Steps between C-alpha positions, in 0.01 A plus 500: 500500500780746598681406182200569285456845667859585421456393143179708456669799660804476266276454202288796588794732550656399164163548327453851649851605415472387147164653435639843609758487227251526217541315164851402429637438155817306434558719186467827699201609306278765666175443318140547642345202301152615596540804280777392250421200282666564174806645329581606144837518328504700181766422240842651575622643165875509442590865423869466562744600237596136454195283444570136593218297335267324741599672832177701517291188498731317736507779757118537484444128558767492777328782689161324458656182631649638813167657595309184432756293698521736796145618540152348482393775249350419168653619178260701284534684164319818607356679802735335750515615856869539463661616165856466398613684181817651362776441254852358477715816481846363494677200356872542449837331530794714637860405577579512870859389505776504227791290403851623425408478126217763567232242440218427751594232759150519634169645380182572679144449354270744667120512456275767642119508519277788578189387692180681570297324772136595579303351794123573436419433866777715655624766250768616750688178448542571128836598355723550206857373529797372301626159582840378381730209526807354321707195435875507459632305202835392354632754276568268220151338475188646351195348666256329258254217500461311825787684665313829445175340615665402829644849555171661424320260737740598788462876429119474456472296821668772701308792334159322537566426858592865566173610330306253714667616818444866420144454395368232739741423777500733795870506586 
């Protein structure tokens, strides 16, 4: 009997302390699902001086995927509670170190994306911001094919996570 009373007391204390914490998300998303049900990601056009074919589509799909995977929101084509739009503004390779023969020992591929975020339920959370990330490459290689796909995947993973954190995580 005494053992059952201790168990019930401990269980009650744990239940009360956890209920005071509110809803916790392992992704860090701060979403009121009673008001926010959908999101929309418009096509991110590549307006950079160098246009790499296919990266607009890839980036748009990667942003949709991170939002689908880290939230319980539904993707819609229009009238989303959350709206993401923007453009890829930079895509360039620049040398970052040189050899004694004045050739690049290392290059850096940089991609920047301008994002406009609108929250129809809380307009104060909207923003427009530039997100950028890079990957350092060997100076002698020009990334193409699957190598370029891997590099783009790494860069886009970082940029989309930064966009997610800025728009939906409260940290």
